[in-house]
TITI-687064 format. One record per residue (C-alpha): x, y, z; residue number from 1. Coordinates in nm, 2 decimals. Layout:
REC; c1; c2; c3; nr
REC; X; Y; Z; NUM
...
***
This chain:
REC; c1; c2; c3; nr
REC; -2.93; -1.14; 0.32; 1
REC; -2.92; -0.96; 0.65; 2
REC; -3.09; -0.63; 0.67; 3
REC; -2.86; -0.33; 0.65; 4
REC; -2.93; 0.00; 0.81; 5
REC; -2.86; 0.33; 0.63; 6
REC; -2.52; 0.47; 0.71; 7
REC; -2.65; 0.77; 0.89; 8
REC; -2.91; 0.59; 1.10; 9
REC; -2.69; 0.29; 1.17; 10
REC; -2.40; 0.50; 1.30; 11
REC; -2.61; 0.74; 1.49; 12
REC; -2.79; 0.47; 1.67; 13
REC; -2.48; 0.28; 1.76; 14
REC; -2.31; 0.59; 1.88; 15
REC; -2.60; 0.67; 2.11; 16
REC; -2.53; 0.36; 2.30; 17
REC; -2.15; 0.39; 2.29; 18
REC; -2.06; 0.70; 2.48; 19
REC; -1.73; 0.62; 2.64; 20
REC; -1.42; 0.78; 2.78; 21
REC; -1.16; 0.76; 2.51; 22
REC; -0.88; 0.85; 2.74; 23
REC; -0.93; 0.52; 2.93; 24
REC; -0.87; 0.32; 2.61; 25
REC; -1.18; 0.10; 2.66; 26
REC; -1.51; 0.06; 2.48; 27
REC; -1.79; -0.20; 2.47; 28
REC; -1.69; -0.46; 2.21; 29
REC; -1.50; -0.23; 1.98; 30
REC; -1.16; -0.15; 2.13; 31
REC; -1.03; -0.51; 2.09; 32
REC; -0.68; -0.49; 1.95; 33
REC; -0.54; -0.78; 1.76; 34
REC; -0.19; -0.90; 1.86; 35
REC; 0.03; -1.19; 1.76; 36
REC; 0.10; -1.50; 1.97; 37
REC; 0.24; -1.84; 1.89; 38
REC; 0.08; -2.06; 1.62; 39
REC; 0.19; -2.37; 1.42; 40
REC; 0.53; -2.34; 1.26; 41
REC; 0.62; -2.05; 1.47; 42
REC; 0.36; -1.81; 1.32; 43
REC; 0.18; -1.56; 1.54; 44
REC; -0.20; -1.56; 1.56; 45
REC; -0.42; -1.26; 1.60; 46
REC; -0.58; -1.25; 1.95; 47
REC; -0.75; -0.99; 2.15; 48
REC; -0.55; -0.75; 2.36; 49
REC; -0.50; -0.85; 2.72; 50
REC; -0.53; -1.22; 2.66; 51
REC; -0.16; -1.27; 2.62; 52
REC; 0.16; -1.07; 2.62; 53
REC; 0.32; -1.01; 2.28; 54
REC; 0.60; -1.26; 2.27; 55
REC; 0.92; -1.17; 2.08; 56
REC; 0.96; -1.41; 1.79; 57
REC; 1.27; -1.62; 1.79; 58
REC; 1.50; -1.69; 1.49; 59
REC; 1.41; -2.06; 1.49; 60
REC; 1.04; -1.97; 1.45; 61
REC; 1.07; -1.84; 1.10; 62
REC; 0.74; -1.93; 0.92; 63
REC; 0.74; -2.09; 0.59; 64
REC; 0.61; -1.82; 0.36; 65
REC; 0.47; -2.02; 0.07; 66
REC; 0.26; -2.27; 0.25; 67
REC; -0.05; -2.42; 0.08; 68
REC; -0.26; -2.43; 0.40; 69
REC; -0.17; -2.07; 0.49; 70
REC; -0.25; -1.95; 0.14; 71
REC; -0.59; -2.12; 0.12; 72
REC; -0.78; -1.83; 0.28; 73
REC; -0.50; -1.57; 0.27; 74
REC; -0.70; -1.34; 0.06; 75
REC; -1.07; -1.26; 0.04; 76
REC; -1.27; -1.38; -0.26; 77
REC; -1.33; -1.14; -0.55; 78
REC; -1.69; -1.02; -0.59; 79
REC; -1.87; -1.21; -0.87; 80
REC; -1.56; -1.40; -0.98; 81
REC; -1.64; -1.75; -1.12; 82
REC; -1.31; -1.89; -0.98; 83
REC; -1.08; -1.92; -0.68; 84
REC; -0.74; -1.75; -0.73; 85
REC; -0.47; -2.01; -0.77; 86
REC; -0.13; -1.90; -0.65; 87
REC; 0.19; -2.07; -0.78; 88
REC; 0.28; -2.39; -0.59; 89
REC; 0.56; -2.39; -0.33; 90
REC; 0.81; -2.56; -0.56; 91
REC; 0.76; -2.29; -0.82; 92
REC; 0.78; -2.01; -0.57; 93
REC; 1.10; -2.14; -0.41; 94
REC; 1.25; -2.18; -0.76; 95
REC; 1.23; -1.81; -0.82; 96
REC; 1.56; -1.63; -0.82; 97
REC; 1.67; -1.51; -0.48; 98
REC; 1.76; -1.14; -0.46; 99
REC; 2.11; -1.02; -0.40; 100
REC; 2.13; -0.79; -0.10; 101
REC; 2.35; -0.53; -0.25; 102
REC; 2.55; -0.28; -0.06; 103
REC; 2.36; 0.05; -0.11; 104
REC; 2.47; 0.42; -0.14; 105
REC; 2.28; 0.74; -0.12; 106
REC; 2.13; 0.91; -0.43; 107
REC; 2.18; 1.29; -0.42; 108
REC; 1.99; 1.57; -0.59; 109
REC; 2.22; 1.70; -0.87; 110
REC; 2.26; 2.03; -0.69; 111
REC; 2.40; 1.85; -0.37; 112
REC; 2.59; 1.56; -0.52; 113
REC; 2.96; 1.57; -0.42; 114
REC; 3.20; 1.62; -0.71; 115
REC; 3.29; 1.30; -0.88; 116
REC; 3.05; 1.10; -0.67; 117
REC; 2.93; 0.85; -0.94; 118
REC; 3.29; 0.80; -1.06; 119
REC; 3.39; 0.72; -0.71; 120
REC; 3.11; 0.46; -0.69; 121
REC; 3.22; 0.31; -1.02; 122
REC; 3.56; 0.24; -0.87; 123
REC; 3.41; 0.03; -0.59; 124
REC; 3.38; -0.35; -0.60; 125
REC; 3.03; -0.49; -0.58; 126
REC; 2.94; -0.63; -0.24; 127
REC; 2.65; -0.77; -0.03; 128
REC; 2.55; -0.63; 0.30; 129
REC; 2.34; -0.89; 0.48; 130
REC; 2.37; -1.25; 0.60; 131
REC; 2.06; -1.36; 0.79; 132
REC; 2.25; -1.66; 0.94; 133
REC; 2.45; -1.42; 1.15; 134
REC; 2.15; -1.25; 1.31; 135
REC; 2.12; -1.31; 1.68; 136
REC; 1.97; -1.03; 1.88; 137
REC; 1.65; -0.84; 1.84; 138
REC; 1.85; -0.54; 1.73; 139
REC; 2.02; -0.75; 1.46; 140
REC; 1.68; -0.85; 1.32; 141
REC; 1.55; -0.50; 1.32; 142
REC; 1.86; -0.36; 1.15; 143
REC; 1.83; -0.63; 0.88; 144
REC; 1.47; -0.55; 0.83; 145
REC; 1.54; -0.18; 0.78; 146
REC; 1.80; -0.27; 0.52; 147
REC; 1.55; -0.48; 0.33; 148
REC; 1.29; -0.21; 0.36; 149
REC; 1.52; 0.02; 0.16; 150
REC; 1.66; -0.25; -0.07; 151
REC; 1.56; -0.21; -0.44; 152
REC; 1.45; -0.51; -0.64; 153
REC; 1.52; -0.37; -0.98; 154
REC; 1.81; -0.16; -1.12; 155
REC; 1.81; 0.10; -1.39; 156
REC; 2.10; 0.29; -1.56; 157
REC; 2.22; 0.57; -1.33; 158
REC; 2.23; 0.82; -1.61; 159
REC; 1.98; 0.90; -1.88; 160
REC; 1.60; 0.86; -1.83; 161
REC; 1.63; 0.72; -1.48; 162
REC; 1.90; 0.96; -1.35; 163
REC; 1.90; 1.18; -1.05; 164
REC; 1.83; 1.46; -1.28; 165
REC; 1.51; 1.28; -1.40; 166
REC; 1.40; 1.25; -1.03; 167
REC; 1.46; 1.62; -0.98; 168
REC; 1.26; 1.70; -1.30; 169
REC; 0.94; 1.56; -1.16; 170
REC; 0.98; 1.71; -0.81; 171
REC; 1.09; 1.41; -0.61; 172
REC; 1.12; 1.55; -0.25; 173
REC; 1.48; 1.62; -0.12; 174
REC; 1.58; 1.54; 0.24; 175
REC; 1.78; 1.79; 0.45; 176
REC; 2.10; 1.61; 0.36; 177
REC; 2.05; 1.67; -0.01; 178
REC; 1.95; 1.31; -0.09; 179
REC; 1.65; 1.14; -0.24; 180
REC; 1.58; 0.91; 0.05; 181
REC; 1.35; 0.69; -0.17; 182
REC; 1.63; 0.55; -0.38; 183
REC; 1.97; 0.39; -0.34; 184
REC; 2.26; 0.34; -0.58; 185
REC; 2.41; -0.01; -0.60; 186
REC; 2.72; -0.14; -0.77; 187
REC; 2.61; -0.45; -0.96; 188
REC; 2.95; -0.51; -1.12; 189
REC; 3.28; -0.33; -1.13; 190
REC; 3.22; 0.01; -1.30; 191
REC; 2.85; -0.05; -1.33; 192
REC; 2.64; 0.17; -1.10; 193
REC; 2.26; 0.14; -1.11; 194
REC; 1.98; 0.33; -0.96; 195
REC; 1.77; 0.10; -0.75; 196
REC; 1.39; 0.11; -0.78; 197
REC; 1.09; -0.08; -0.64; 198
REC; 1.19; -0.09; -0.28; 199
REC; 0.93; -0.08; 0.00; 200
REC; 1.09; 0.26; 0.08; 201
REC; 0.99; 0.40; -0.26; 202
REC; 0.62; 0.43; -0.16; 203
REC; 0.65; 0.43; 0.22; 204
REC; 0.91; 0.71; 0.28; 205
REC; 0.80; 1.07; 0.35; 206
REC; 1.01; 1.38; 0.34; 207
REC; 0.86; 1.64; 0.57; 208
REC; 0.86; 2.01; 0.51; 209
REC; 1.17; 2.06; 0.73; 210
REC; 1.36; 1.79; 0.53; 211
REC; 1.34; 1.52; 0.80; 212
REC; 1.26; 1.17; 0.68; 213
REC; 0.99; 0.94; 0.81; 214
REC; 1.00; 0.57; 0.72; 215
REC; 0.71; 0.32; 0.69; 216
REC; 0.45; 0.58; 0.65; 217
REC; 0.23; 0.71; 0.37; 218
REC; 0.50; 0.84; 0.14; 219
REC; 0.51; 1.14; -0.09; 220
REC; 0.71; 0.99; -0.38; 221
REC; 0.56; 1.09; -0.72; 222
REC; 0.59; 0.74; -0.87; 223
REC; 0.31; 0.77; -1.13; 224
REC; 0.45; 1.10; -1.25; 225
REC; 0.78; 0.92; -1.31; 226
REC; 0.60; 0.64; -1.49; 227
REC; 0.44; 0.90; -1.71; 228
REC; 0.78; 1.04; -1.79; 229
REC; 0.92; 0.70; -1.87; 230
REC; 0.62; 0.62; -2.10; 231
REC; 0.68; 0.95; -2.27; 232
REC; 1.04; 0.85; -2.34; 233
REC; 0.92; 0.51; -2.49; 234
REC; 0.67; 0.70; -2.71; 235
REC; 0.93; 0.95; -2.83; 236
REC; 1.18; 0.67; -2.91; 237
REC; 0.90; 0.48; -3.10; 238
REC; 0.92; 0.17; -2.88; 239
REC; 1.14; -0.03; -2.64; 240
REC; 1.31; -0.36; -2.62; 241
REC; 1.10; -0.65; -2.49; 242
REC; 1.24; -0.75; -2.15; 243
REC; 1.53; -0.99; -2.17; 244
REC; 1.54; -0.99; -2.56; 245
REC; 1.67; -0.78; -2.84; 246
REC; 1.32; -0.76; -2.99; 247
REC; 1.17; -0.41; -3.01; 248
REC; 0.81; -0.36; -2.94; 249
REC; 0.61; -0.05; -3.03; 250
REC; 0.51; 0.20; -2.77; 251
REC; 0.14; 0.11; -2.83; 252
REC; 0.21; -0.26; -2.77; 253
REC; 0.42; -0.18; -2.46; 254
REC; 0.15; 0.03; -2.30; 255
REC; -0.13; -0.22; -2.39; 256
REC; 0.06; -0.51; -2.24; 257
REC; 0.17; -0.32; -1.94; 258
REC; -0.18; -0.19; -1.87; 259
REC; -0.34; -0.53; -1.90; 260
REC; -0.08; -0.69; -1.67; 261
REC; -0.10; -0.41; -1.41; 262
REC; -0.47; -0.35; -1.41; 263
REC; -0.64; -0.64; -1.59; 264
REC; -0.94; -0.81; -1.43; 265
REC; -1.12; -0.95; -1.74; 266
REC; -1.39; -1.12; -1.54; 267
REC; -1.52; -0.78; -1.43; 268
REC; -1.80; -0.66; -1.66; 269
REC; -1.74; -0.29; -1.65; 270
REC; -1.62; -0.03; -1.91; 271
REC; -1.31; 0.04; -1.71; 272
REC; -1.18; -0.30; -1.81; 273
REC; -1.27; -0.30; -2.18; 274
REC; -1.09; 0.04; -2.21; 275
REC; -0.76; -0.12; -2.14; 276
REC; -0.76; -0.29; -2.48; 277
REC; -0.79; 0.04; -2.67; 278
REC; -0.58; 0.26; -2.44; 279
REC; -0.37; 0.51; -2.64; 280
REC; -0.02; 0.59; -2.53; 281
REC; -0.10; 0.96; -2.47; 282
REC; -0.41; 0.87; -2.26; 283
REC; -0.20; 0.63; -2.04; 284
REC; 0.06; 0.90; -1.99; 285
REC; -0.20; 1.16; -1.89; 286
REC; -0.37; 0.92; -1.65; 287
REC; -0.04; 0.83; -1.48; 288
REC; 0.06; 1.19; -1.46; 289
REC; -0.27; 1.28; -1.29; 290
REC; -0.20; 1.06; -0.98; 291
REC; -0.05; 1.27; -0.70; 292
REC; 0.20; 1.15; -0.44; 293
REC; 0.03; 0.96; -0.17; 294
REC; -0.20; 0.78; -0.42; 295
REC; -0.07; 0.50; -0.64; 296
REC; -0.17; 0.30; -0.95; 297
REC; -0.03; -0.02; -0.79; 298
REC; -0.08; -0.36; -0.94; 299
REC; -0.44; -0.47; -0.94; 300
REC; -0.59; -0.12; -0.92; 301
REC; -0.70; 0.08; -1.22; 302
REC; -0.63; 0.42; -1.39; 303
REC; -0.97; 0.54; -1.26; 304
REC; -0.94; 0.37; -0.92; 305
REC; -0.60; 0.42; -0.75; 306
REC; -0.53; 0.32; -0.39; 307
REC; -0.39; 0.55; -0.13; 308
REC; -0.05; 0.45; 0.00; 309
REC; -0.10; 0.30; 0.35; 310
REC; 0.08; 0.39; 0.66; 311
REC; 0.27; 0.08; 0.78; 312
REC; 0.32; 0.20; 1.14; 313
REC; 0.10; -0.01; 1.37; 314
REC; 0.06; -0.27; 1.10; 315
REC; 0.10; -0.55; 1.35; 316
REC; -0.24; -0.46; 1.50; 317
REC; -0.43; -0.48; 1.17; 318
REC; -0.67; -0.76; 1.09; 319
REC; -0.68; -0.68; 0.71; 320
REC; -0.42; -0.54; 0.47; 321
REC; -0.51; -0.32; 0.17; 322
REC; -0.79; -0.06; 0.16; 323
REC; -1.02; -0.33; 0.03; 324
REC; -0.93; -0.57; 0.30; 325
REC; -0.80; -0.81; 0.03; 326
REC; -0.54; -0.98; 0.26; 327
REC; -0.62; -1.13; 0.60; 328
REC; -0.34; -1.08; 0.86; 329
REC; -0.37; -1.38; 1.09; 330
REC; 0.00; -1.40; 1.17; 331
REC; 0.34; -1.25; 1.10; 332
REC; 0.36; -1.51; 0.83; 333
REC; 0.08; -1.33; 0.65; 334
REC; 0.26; -1.00; 0.65; 335
REC; 0.56; -1.19; 0.50; 336
REC; 0.34; -1.34; 0.23; 337
REC; 0.19; -1.00; 0.16; 338
REC; 0.53; -0.84; 0.12; 339
REC; 0.62; -1.11; -0.14; 340
REC; 0.29; -1.06; -0.32; 341
REC; 0.34; -0.68; -0.33; 342
REC; 0.67; -0.72; -0.49; 343
REC; 0.51; -0.88; -0.80; 344
REC; 0.48; -1.25; -0.71; 345
REC; 0.10; -1.19; -0.74; 346
REC; 0.16; -1.13; -1.12; 347
REC; 0.21; -1.51; -1.14; 348
REC; -0.13; -1.60; -0.98; 349
REC; -0.40; -1.75; -1.19; 350
REC; -0.74; -1.57; -1.20; 351
REC; -0.95; -1.82; -1.39; 352
REC; -0.78; -1.83; -1.74; 353
REC; -0.60; -1.50; -1.68; 354
REC; -0.25; -1.47; -1.55; 355
REC; -0.12; -1.11; -1.53; 356
REC; 0.22; -1.19; -1.68; 357
REC; 0.07; -1.40; -1.96; 358
REC; -0.27; -1.24; -2.03; 359
REC; -0.60; -1.42; -2.10; 360
REC; -0.63; -1.78; -2.21; 361
REC; -0.30; -1.83; -2.03; 362
REC; -0.10; -2.15; -2.07; 363
REC; 0.16; -2.27; -1.83; 364
REC; 0.41; -2.03; -1.67; 365
REC; 0.77; -2.03; -1.78; 366
REC; 1.03; -2.19; -1.56; 367
REC; 1.07; -1.99; -1.23; 368
REC; 1.40; -1.84; -1.32; 369
REC; 1.26; -1.71; -1.65; 370
REC; 0.95; -1.55; -1.49; 371
REC; 0.93; -1.19; -1.61; 372
REC; 0.69; -0.90; -1.56; 373
REC; 0.64; -0.62; -1.82; 374
REC; 0.60; -0.39; -1.53; 375
REC; 0.90; -0.48; -1.32; 376
REC; 1.13; -0.71; -1.50; 377
REC; 1.24; -1.05; -1.36; 378
REC; 1.01; -1.18; -1.08; 379
REC; 1.24; -1.26; -0.79; 380
REC; 1.19; -1.32; -0.42; 381
REC; 1.34; -1.27; -0.07; 382
REC; 1.43; -1.57; 0.13; 383
REC; 1.19; -1.66; 0.42; 384
REC; 1.45; -1.53; 0.67; 385
REC; 1.48; -1.20; 0.49; 386
REC; 1.10; -1.16; 0.48; 387
REC; 1.09; -1.25; 0.85; 388
REC; 1.34; -0.97; 0.92; 389
REC; 1.14; -0.72; 0.72; 390
REC; 0.82; -0.82; 0.90; 391
REC; 0.98; -0.79; 1.24; 392
REC; 1.11; -0.45; 1.15; 393
REC; 0.76; -0.34; 1.05; 394
REC; 0.61; -0.50; 1.36; 395
REC; 0.84; -0.29; 1.58; 396
REC; 0.70; 0.04; 1.44; 397
REC; 0.42; 0.22; 1.60; 398
REC; 0.25; 0.55; 1.48; 399
REC; 0.47; 0.85; 1.56; 400
REC; 0.36; 1.09; 1.84; 401
REC; 0.21; 1.41; 1.71; 402
REC; 0.42; 1.72; 1.72; 403
REC; 0.12; 1.94; 1.74; 404
REC; 0.05; 2.13; 2.06; 405
REC; -0.31; 2.21; 2.13; 406
REC; -0.48; 2.35; 2.43; 407
REC; -0.63; 2.10; 2.67; 408
REC; -0.97; 2.26; 2.63; 409
REC; -0.96; 2.23; 2.26; 410
REC; -0.87; 1.86; 2.27; 411
REC; -1.14; 1.79; 2.53; 412
REC; -1.40; 1.95; 2.30; 413
REC; -1.27; 1.76; 2.00; 414
REC; -1.29; 1.44; 2.19; 415
REC; -1.64; 1.51; 2.29; 416
REC; -1.74; 1.59; 1.93; 417
REC; -1.57; 1.27; 1.82; 418
REC; -1.79; 1.07; 2.05; 419
REC; -2.12; 1.26; 2.00; 420
REC; -2.09; 1.26; 1.62; 421
REC; -2.05; 0.88; 1.63; 422
REC; -1.69; 0.87; 1.49; 423
REC; -1.61; 0.64; 1.78; 424
REC; -1.85; 0.37; 1.65; 425
REC; -1.61; 0.27; 1.38; 426
REC; -1.29; 0.44; 1.50; 427
REC; -1.27; 0.32; 1.86; 428
REC; -0.95; 0.34; 2.08; 429
REC; -0.69; 0.22; 2.13; 430
REC; -0.62; 0.18; 1.75; 431
REC; -0.91; 0.41; 1.64; 432
REC; -1.05; 0.14; 1.43; 433
REC; -1.27; -0.16; 1.51; 434
REC; -1.07; -0.38; 1.26; 435
REC; -1.38; -0.46; 1.05; 436
REC; -1.49; -0.45; 0.69; 437
REC; -1.77; -0.23; 0.57; 438
REC; -1.96; -0.33; 0.25; 439
REC; -1.92; -0.10; -0.05; 440
REC; -2.22; 0.07; -0.21; 441
REC; -2.40; -0.18; -0.43; 442
REC; -2.24; -0.49; -0.26; 443
REC; -2.43; -0.74; -0.06; 444
REC; -2.23; -0.99; 0.15; 445
REC; -2.32; -1.35; 0.12; 446
REC; -2.44; -1.53; 0.43; 447
REC; -2.12; -1.72; 0.48; 448
REC; -1.91; -1.40; 0.49; 449
REC; -2.07; -1.31; 0.82; 450
REC; -1.93; -1.63; 0.97; 451
REC; -1.59; -1.59; 0.81; 452
REC; -1.51; -1.22; 0.85; 453
REC; -1.58; -0.94; 1.09; 454
REC; -1.83; -0.72; 0.90; 455
REC; -1.97; -0.39; 1.02; 456
REC; -2.29; -0.41; 0.81; 457
REC; -2.33; -0.04; 0.73; 458
REC; -2.21; 0.11; 0.40; 459
REC; -2.07; 0.47; 0.42; 460
REC; -2.13; 0.49; 0.04; 461
REC; -1.79; 0.60; -0.08; 462
REC; -1.70; 0.54; -0.44; 463
REC; -1.71; 0.16; -0.49; 464
REC; -1.49; 0.14; -0.80; 465
REC; -1.17; 0.01; -0.63; 466
REC; -1.34; -0.27; -0.46; 467
REC; -1.59; -0.37; -0.72; 468
REC; -1.41; -0.32; -1.06; 469
REC; -1.05; -0.41; -0.99; 470
REC; -0.83; -0.71; -0.92; 471
REC; -0.79; -0.60; -0.56; 472
REC; -1.17; -0.59; -0.52; 473
REC; -1.35; -0.77; -0.24; 474
REC; -1.68; -0.58; -0.22; 475
REC; -1.56; -0.42; 0.11; 476
REC; -1.34; -0.14; 0.24; 477
REC; -1.17; -0.19; 0.57; 478
REC; -1.23; 0.06; 0.84; 479
REC; -0.89; 0.24; 0.87; 480
REC; -0.71; 0.35; 1.18; 481
REC; -0.70; 0.72; 1.26; 482
REC; -0.36; 0.71; 1.44; 483
REC; -0.09; 0.91; 1.27; 484
REC; -0.32; 1.13; 1.07; 485
REC; -0.08; 1.42; 1.12; 486
REC; 0.17; 1.27; 0.87; 487
REC; -0.09; 1.15; 0.62; 488
REC; -0.22; 1.39; 0.36; 489
REC; -0.42; 1.15; 0.15; 490
REC; -0.74; 1.01; 0.29; 491
REC; -1.03; 0.79; 0.16; 492
REC; -0.93; 0.47; -0.01; 493
REC; -0.81; 0.65; -0.33; 494
REC; -0.63; 0.93; -0.15; 495
REC; -0.87; 1.19; -0.28; 496
REC; -0.92; 1.41; 0.02; 497
REC; -0.72; 1.60; 0.29; 498
REC; -0.84; 1.57; 0.65; 499
REC; -1.01; 1.90; 0.64; 500
REC; -1.20; 1.81; 0.32; 501
REC; -1.34; 1.50; 0.48; 502
REC; -1.56; 1.73; 0.69; 503
REC; -1.65; 1.97; 0.41; 504
REC; -2.00; 1.91; 0.26; 505
REC; -1.89; 2.10; -0.06; 506
REC; -1.71; 1.78; -0.17; 507
REC; -2.04; 1.63; -0.26; 508
REC; -2.08; 1.87; -0.55; 509
REC; -1.94; 1.83; -0.90; 510
REC; -1.74; 2.16; -0.89; 511
REC; -1.53; 2.05; -0.59; 512
REC; -1.15; 2.04; -0.62; 513
REC; -1.01; 1.75; -0.42; 514
REC; -0.67; 1.81; -0.26; 515
REC; -0.56; 1.46; -0.37; 516
REC; -0.66; 1.23; -0.65; 517
REC; -0.91; 1.37; -0.90; 518
REC; -0.80; 1.20; -1.22; 519
REC; -0.76; 1.41; -1.53; 520
REC; -1.05; 1.63; -1.44; 521
REC; -1.00; 1.96; -1.27; 522
REC; -1.30; 1.91; -1.04; 523
REC; -1.51; 1.61; -0.92; 524
REC; -1.75; 1.52; -0.64; 525
REC; -1.62; 1.29; -0.36; 526
REC; -1.93; 1.11; -0.22; 527
REC; -1.98; 0.91; 0.09; 528
REC; -1.89; 0.92; 0.46; 529
REC; -2.14; 1.21; 0.52; 530
REC; -2.04; 1.29; 0.88; 531
REC; -1.94; 1.61; 1.05; 532
REC; -2.10; 1.83; 0.78; 533
REC; -2.32; 2.02; 1.03; 534
REC; -2.05; 2.11; 1.28; 535
REC; -2.00; 2.47; 1.38; 536
REC; -1.67; 2.63; 1.31; 537
REC; -1.54; 2.58; 1.66; 538
REC; -1.65; 2.22; 1.69; 539
REC; -1.49; 2.14; 1.35; 540
REC; -1.16; 2.30; 1.45; 541
REC; -1.16; 2.11; 1.78; 542
REC; -1.23; 1.78; 1.61; 543
REC; -0.95; 1.84; 1.36; 544
REC; -0.72; 1.92; 1.65; 545
REC; -0.81; 1.60; 1.83; 546
REC; -0.76; 1.39; 1.52; 547
REC; -0.42; 1.55; 1.46; 548
REC; -0.32; 1.47; 1.81; 549
REC; -0.37; 1.09; 1.77; 550
***
């Protein structure tokens, strides 16, 4: 194993030799920005900035999403796992049901819904809204990608437990036009209007205090609070129908099956995994309800170890996807694969003898068109062309300019503090990240990892749970970009802290109240990343101003 310096010593030493002018956008070794250029089958490789211009992808260059060679090292290995993950073969993946690109309609808060609105939608004929064969210009592809960003993949009854009134009851933010911009209605059949869920836009849309809407950012949708409400309804009814059948399963069986599928990693020897088998309904409800907007119990995380919702703006520059760096982004094709994984195709993957949709000691999967998730219903897919449009749309988006106006002297001081405190060591311009992985506390990279991945061999000693004890674990956390901090309120990998709290030494104590995720406890310590604690009040204010200006 290679020797690892302590976090404080390692960063301080590196920063001492890395004083640079941030405004120039250059640094020794660390400001290299990945971009995408041509690769086999039209994919776009990551190269260093300045080597080549970013070419606009052409329609005929659409990568094949489910490609055995591309999937081989698509994701990092799981720490301590006695297996290599096996993804479904291409013939199975392409046999999954293709999604219908329904025409979509706004969902209004009940107080702002036009009279007779749902009845007017019921009078409409169902229809589709996108044909990728007709896309020609760059603008065509980007419009198509935005449609797919907002497109739901599952559909619930528009009235009852999943109604607009239910959204209002848990405080889903409302846009200035009176809509819930996270959702769309669709007409699936004449007279049958459904509320669409599980779109990219559910998690990556943000309503600002003035009612304006930002897309492809860290969202503020209270998904886990809605899940808690839905589980409460199942508990109160005494159970629910098993998906696709008339068989009723108990609330206890539903929660146990859902928890194992969503969070199971049975090869992990840790109490957080064994608790899934004895999880009570009330406990599951309480744990979901404790996750604030901006953090998320997504698949492969855990009740105790959620993930912050990532900002997708600037995603084309990122070397790794997910807080744990689980997915390598070597090309636009990898972002397309990741989008398909994220929308539950990864529930079909085989982790040794465990398959999320089947459980442990799993036998063969059902036929592709019968594949079903407890969490999300039928497992479906976008076409390759649709995923390409979605990825091109996301690649077109850069972090939004800050609306904050600070004095030039304040920003200059903040920039100087940023350099002198060593922040620039890991968060170098132009992306304010060095696109590397940092080992989690307690994890030692194997020798071959140093040859395969860019590793910054210093641990900042944040909580290792997400990357050591979950299905999304790698043993690492990626070094995040600091661009766009002004519209992100959840920081650290679990979304526990606000920006101001990152610099507050009080967070190391057990009586600290995190602004973000803290579980069902009223207080908890948030360890790690012990930088900026000794700044004076003026220096801290200037540093915060500089960070909010990025």
